[in-house]
C-alpha positions as CSV (number, residue, x, y, z in Angstrom):
1,M,0.0,0.0,0.0
2,K,2.8,2.3,0.9
3,L,4.6,1.5,-2.4
4,K,1.4,2.2,-4.3
5,S,1.2,5.7,-2.7
6,I,4.8,6.4,-3.6
7,V,4.1,5.4,-7.2
8,L,0.9,7.6,-7.4
9,A,2.8,10.5,-5.9
10,A,5.6,10.1,-8.5
11,V,3.0,9.9,-11.3
12,A,1.3,13.1,-10.0
13,A,4.6,14.9,-9.8
14,G,5.4,13.8,-13.3
15,L,2.1,15.2,-14.6
16,L,2.7,18.5,-12.8
17,T,6.2,18.7,-14.3
18,A,4.7,18.0,-17.7
19,I,2.0,20.6,-17.3
20,A,4.6,23.2,-16.1
21,G,6.7,22.3,-19.1
22,C,3.8,23.0,-21.4
23,K,3.2,26.4,-19.8
24,E,6.9,27.3,-20.2
25,K,6.7,26.4,-23.9
26,A,3.6,28.6,-24.5
27,P,4.4,31.4,-26.9
28,E,5.2,34.7,-25.2
29,H,4.2,38.1,-26.6
30,I,6.9,39.9,-28.7
31,R,7.4,43.2,-27.0
32,I,7.9,46.1,-29.5
33,A,8.7,49.5,-28.0
34,M,7.7,52.5,-30.1
35,V,9.9,55.4,-29.0
36,V,8.6,58.7,-30.4
37,K,10.2,62.2,-30.6
38,N,7.9,63.4,-27.8
39,L,4.6,62.5,-26.1
40,G,1.5,64.6,-26.8
41,N,2.2,64.9,-30.5
42,G,-0.8,64.1,-32.7
43,F,1.3,62.6,-35.5
44,F,2.8,60.0,-33.2
45,D,-0.4,59.3,-31.4
46,A,-1.8,58.3,-34.8
47,A,1.3,56.2,-35.5
48,H,0.6,54.5,-32.1
49,T,-2.9,53.6,-33.3
50,G,-1.3,52.0,-36.4
51,A,1.1,50.0,-34.2
52,L,-1.8,48.7,-32.2
53,D,-3.7,47.7,-35.4
54,A,-0.6,45.7,-36.5
55,A,-0.3,44.1,-33.0
56,K,-3.9,43.0,-33.2
57,E,-3.4,41.4,-36.6
58,L,-0.1,39.7,-35.6
59,K,-1.7,38.5,-32.4
60,D,1.5,37.8,-30.4
61,V,2.8,41.4,-30.2
62,E,2.6,43.8,-27.3
63,I,3.3,47.5,-28.0
64,I,5.1,49.7,-25.5
65,Y,4.5,53.3,-26.5
66,T,6.9,55.8,-25.0
67,G,8.9,59.0,-25.5
68,P,10.3,62.0,-23.7
69,T,8.0,64.9,-22.7
70,T,10.0,67.3,-24.9
71,P,11.9,66.2,-28.0
72,S,15.5,65.6,-27.2
73,A,18.1,63.0,-27.9
74,E,19.0,62.9,-24.2
75,G,15.4,62.0,-23.3
76,Q,15.3,59.2,-25.9
77,I,18.7,57.8,-24.7
78,E,17.4,57.5,-21.2
79,I,14.3,55.7,-22.4
80,I,16.3,53.3,-24.6
81,N,18.5,52.4,-21.6
82,S,15.4,51.5,-19.7
83,L,14.1,49.4,-22.6
84,I,17.4,47.5,-22.7
85,S,17.0,46.7,-19.0
86,Q,13.5,45.5,-19.8
87,K,14.8,43.2,-22.5
88,V,12.3,44.2,-25.1
89,D,12.4,42.4,-28.4
90,A,12.5,45.4,-30.7
91,I,12.6,49.2,-30.7
92,V,10.9,51.3,-33.3
93,I,12.1,54.9,-33.1
94,S,11.6,58.3,-34.7
95,A,15.0,59.8,-33.8
96,N,15.5,63.3,-32.4
97,D,19.2,63.1,-33.5
98,P,20.5,60.7,-36.2
99,N,24.0,60.3,-34.6
100,A,23.7,61.0,-30.9
101,L,21.5,57.9,-30.4
102,V,23.7,55.5,-32.3
103,P,25.9,54.4,-29.4
104,I,22.8,53.4,-27.3
105,T,21.0,51.7,-30.2
106,K,24.1,49.8,-31.0
107,K,24.2,48.7,-27.4
108,A,20.6,47.6,-27.8
109,M,21.3,45.6,-30.9
110,A,24.3,44.0,-29.2
111,R,21.9,42.7,-26.6
112,G,19.8,41.1,-29.3
113,I,17.2,43.9,-29.6
114,K,16.1,44.7,-33.2
115,V,16.2,48.4,-33.9
116,V,14.1,50.0,-36.7
117,S,13.9,53.7,-37.2
118,F,10.9,55.4,-38.9
119,D,9.9,58.9,-39.9
120,S,13.1,60.6,-38.7
121,G,15.9,58.2,-39.2
122,L,19.0,56.9,-37.3
123,A,22.4,56.8,-39.0
124,Q,22.8,53.5,-40.8
125,E,25.1,51.9,-38.2
126,G,22.5,52.5,-35.5
127,R,19.6,50.5,-36.9
128,L,18.6,47.6,-39.1
129,M,16.2,49.5,-41.2
130,Q,14.9,53.0,-41.8
131,L,11.3,53.2,-42.9
132,N,10.7,56.5,-44.7
133,P,7.1,57.7,-44.9
134,S,7.7,58.7,-48.5
135,N,10.4,59.6,-51.0
136,A,12.4,62.7,-49.9
137,D,12.5,64.1,-53.4
138,L,8.7,63.9,-53.7
139,I,8.1,65.4,-50.2
140,G,10.4,68.4,-50.9
141,L,9.0,69.0,-54.3
142,K,5.4,68.7,-53.1
143,Q,5.9,71.4,-50.5
144,I,7.4,73.9,-53.0
145,E,4.6,73.2,-55.4
146,M,1.9,73.9,-52.8
147,A,3.7,77.1,-51.7
148,S,4.0,78.2,-55.3
149,D,0.3,77.5,-56.0
150,A,-0.7,79.5,-53.0
151,I,1.3,82.7,-53.8
152,G,1.1,82.6,-57.6
153,G,4.6,81.5,-58.2
154,E,6.5,84.5,-56.8
155,G,7.5,86.1,-53.6
156,D,9.5,85.6,-50.4
157,V,9.1,82.3,-48.5
158,A,10.4,81.0,-45.2
159,I,10.7,77.5,-43.7
160,L,9.8,76.7,-40.1
161,S,11.4,73.4,-39.3
162,A,11.5,71.2,-36.2
163,S,15.0,70.8,-34.6
164,A,18.2,71.7,-36.4
165,Q,19.2,68.0,-35.9
166,A,16.1,66.3,-37.3
167,T,17.2,64.0,-40.0
168,N,14.1,64.0,-42.1
169,Q,13.5,67.8,-41.9
170,N,17.1,68.5,-43.0
171,I,16.8,66.2,-46.0
172,W,13.5,67.7,-47.1
173,I,14.9,71.3,-46.7
174,G,17.8,70.3,-48.8
175,V,15.5,69.1,-51.5
176,M,13.4,72.2,-51.3
177,K,16.4,74.4,-51.7
178,N,17.4,72.5,-54.9
179,V,13.8,72.6,-56.3
180,L,13.9,76.4,-55.8
181,Q,16.8,76.6,-58.2
182,K,14.6,75.3,-61.1
183,P,13.6,78.0,-63.7
184,E,9.9,77.6,-62.9
185,Y,10.5,78.7,-59.3
186,S,13.0,81.5,-60.1
187,K,10.6,84.2,-58.8
188,M,10.4,82.6,-55.3
189,K,13.1,83.5,-52.8
190,L,13.9,81.6,-49.6
191,V,14.6,84.3,-47.0
192,A,15.0,82.2,-43.8
193,V,15.0,78.8,-42.1
194,S,13.8,78.8,-38.5
195,Y,13.6,76.0,-35.9
196,G,10.8,75.6,-33.4
197,D,12.1,72.3,-32.0
198,D,8.7,70.7,-32.5
199,Q,7.4,72.6,-29.5
200,S,4.1,74.6,-30.0
201,D,5.1,77.7,-28.0
202,K,8.6,78.0,-29.6
203,S,7.3,77.3,-33.1
204,Y,4.6,80.0,-32.6
205,R,7.3,82.5,-31.4
206,E,9.5,81.6,-34.4
207,A,6.6,82.1,-36.8
208,I,5.7,85.5,-35.3
209,G,9.4,86.4,-35.7
210,L,9.4,85.5,-39.4
211,L,6.2,87.5,-40.0
212,R,7.6,90.6,-38.3
213,S,11.2,90.3,-39.7
214,Y,10.2,89.8,-43.3
215,P,7.3,92.2,-44.2
216,H,7.2,91.0,-47.8
217,L,6.9,87.3,-46.7
218,K,4.3,85.5,-48.8
219,A,4.5,82.0,-47.5
220,I,5.7,79.8,-44.6
221,I,6.5,76.2,-45.3
222,S,6.6,74.0,-42.3
223,P,7.5,70.3,-42.8
224,T,6.4,69.4,-39.3
225,T,2.9,68.9,-37.9
226,V,3.7,71.1,-34.8
227,G,5.2,73.9,-36.8
228,I,2.5,74.2,-39.5
229,N,-0.2,74.4,-36.8
230,A,1.7,77.1,-34.9
231,A,2.5,79.1,-38.0
232,S,-1.1,79.0,-39.1
233,K,-2.2,80.4,-35.7
234,A,0.5,83.1,-36.0
235,V,-0.8,84.2,-39.4
236,V,-4.4,84.5,-38.0
237,D,-3.2,86.4,-34.8
238,E,-1.1,88.8,-36.9
239,H,-4.2,89.5,-39.2
240,L,-2.3,88.3,-42.3
241,V,-4.8,85.9,-43.7
242,G,-4.8,86.3,-47.4
243,K,-1.4,88.0,-47.4
244,V,0.7,85.2,-46.0
245,F,-0.1,81.5,-46.7
246,V,1.1,78.5,-44.7
247,T,1.7,75.1,-46.1
248,G,3.7,72.0,-45.4
249,L,3.0,68.7,-43.6
250,G,0.1,68.6,-41.1
251,L,-2.6,66.5,-39.6
252,P,-6.1,67.0,-40.9
253,S,-7.6,66.9,-37.4
254,E,-5.4,69.9,-36.5
255,M,-5.5,71.7,-39.8
256,A,-9.2,71.7,-40.7
257,G,-9.8,75.0,-38.8
258,H,-6.8,76.7,-40.5
259,V,-8.0,75.7,-43.9
260,K,-11.4,77.2,-43.1
261,S,-9.8,80.4,-41.8
262,G,-8.0,80.8,-45.1
263,A,-4.5,80.7,-43.5
264,V,-3.9,77.4,-45.3
265,R,-5.0,76.6,-48.8
266,E,-3.6,73.1,-48.9
267,F,-1.1,70.9,-47.0
268,A,0.1,67.3,-47.3
269,I,0.9,64.3,-45.1
270,W,1.2,60.6,-45.4
271,N,-1.1,58.6,-43.2
272,P,0.8,58.3,-39.8
273,I,-1.5,55.4,-38.9
274,D,-0.2,53.4,-41.9
275,L,3.4,54.5,-41.0
276,G,3.2,53.1,-37.4
277,Y,1.5,50.0,-38.7
278,A,4.2,49.3,-41.3
279,A,7.0,50.1,-38.9
280,T,5.6,47.5,-36.4
281,Y,5.3,44.9,-39.1
282,A,8.9,45.6,-40.2
283,A,10.2,45.2,-36.6
284,Y,8.3,41.9,-36.3
285,D,10.0,40.5,-39.4
286,F,13.4,41.3,-38.0
287,V,12.5,39.8,-34.6
288,K,11.3,36.6,-36.4
289,N,14.5,36.6,-38.5
290,K,12.5,36.5,-41.7
291,P,14.9,35.6,-44.6
292,N,14.2,38.7,-46.6
293,A,14.6,41.2,-43.8
294,H,17.9,42.6,-44.8
295,P,19.3,45.3,-47.2
296,G,18.4,44.4,-50.7
297,G,15.4,42.4,-49.4
298,S,12.0,43.4,-48.2
299,V,9.6,43.3,-45.2
300,S,6.0,42.3,-45.2
301,A,3.7,45.1,-44.0
302,G,0.3,43.6,-43.9
303,R,-2.3,45.7,-45.7
304,M,0.6,48.0,-46.9
305,G,2.1,45.1,-48.9
306,D,5.8,44.3,-49.2
307,I,8.3,47.2,-48.6
308,A,11.6,46.9,-50.5
309,I,14.8,47.6,-48.5
310,D,17.6,49.3,-50.5
311,A,21.3,48.8,-50.1
312,K,21.5,51.4,-47.3
313,G,18.8,49.6,-45.3
314,E,16.1,52.1,-46.2
315,G,12.5,51.6,-47.4
316,A,9.7,54.0,-48.4
317,M,6.0,53.8,-48.0
318,A,4.1,56.1,-50.4
319,P,3.9,59.7,-51.8
320,P,2.4,62.4,-49.5
321,F,-1.3,63.1,-50.0
322,T,-2.8,66.6,-50.5
323,Y,-5.5,67.9,-48.2
324,N,-7.7,71.0,-48.8
325,K,-11.2,72.3,-48.2
326,A,-12.7,69.6,-50.4
327,N,-11.5,66.7,-48.3
328,V,-10.0,68.0,-45.0
329,D,-13.2,67.5,-43.0
330,K,-13.5,63.9,-44.0
331,F,-10.0,63.0,-43.0
332,S,-10.0,65.1,-39.8
333,K,-12.4,62.5,-38.4
334,I,-9.7,59.8,-38.9
335,F,-6.5,61.4,-37.8
């Protein structure tokens, strides 16, 4: 009888061990951290929505959404250090500085964390892939075209950018300067480039400064969602609607009122929801070590299809879309 009890106990213990083993083998969620330039930014809130959409489709993904309260490389470095300690599987980041973050992202990759930059990129050695929302040439050209249309092809224009270190902003500004050298834009003159650091109050002050420093200014181009909103408000507050036009990259939900006021005729943006969605899918492919996830290959991006990766590890989504009084209300209800 005693032997029987011992045998039964051993069997029970074996069953418990087997059950425990099954639990240990159960698939865990892949944790993908989305590190944005700063919290409270509508563009990145929309990108977060896209990331959550992707996670729902992929089923085994958990999204950690984070970023500094103000856009700074130092703030992002501190956050990435914390994510390394948490042993996340991937970091998807819009960088406040392309180079300053490289040492910490290289450290993350050395620990097995997959790093993908999106929107504002990291230097090549600091990430596995950079997902551009569109082609830089198309983005720069589009903004000059919109400014030209608004002011009849002639007059002084200024640019209100984010930070002086923002990778994407600087690339687009470089393209815009080149486009302005074309004969068809010879009557347009770039008089200033200002930086609002993607902060509403500073961007507003910079816009006011441009309006007061350049009395013949006809247009402000702002390739940042924070800056275009602030510049539009400045034009209204300075009673310059109809005299100075604002254009650039903005969110329909934030720009609908400015289109109706007349401060903005049209603006453009890619869909940030799709951008966050595609970046999450890209990170997932790298975590899963998909065979095509490398320079010269491609990543699968769900409803966005496959995105090719060039030799520099960069991929692009789609051309920017134009918003105006005919469609801004419709899209403002989405993002």
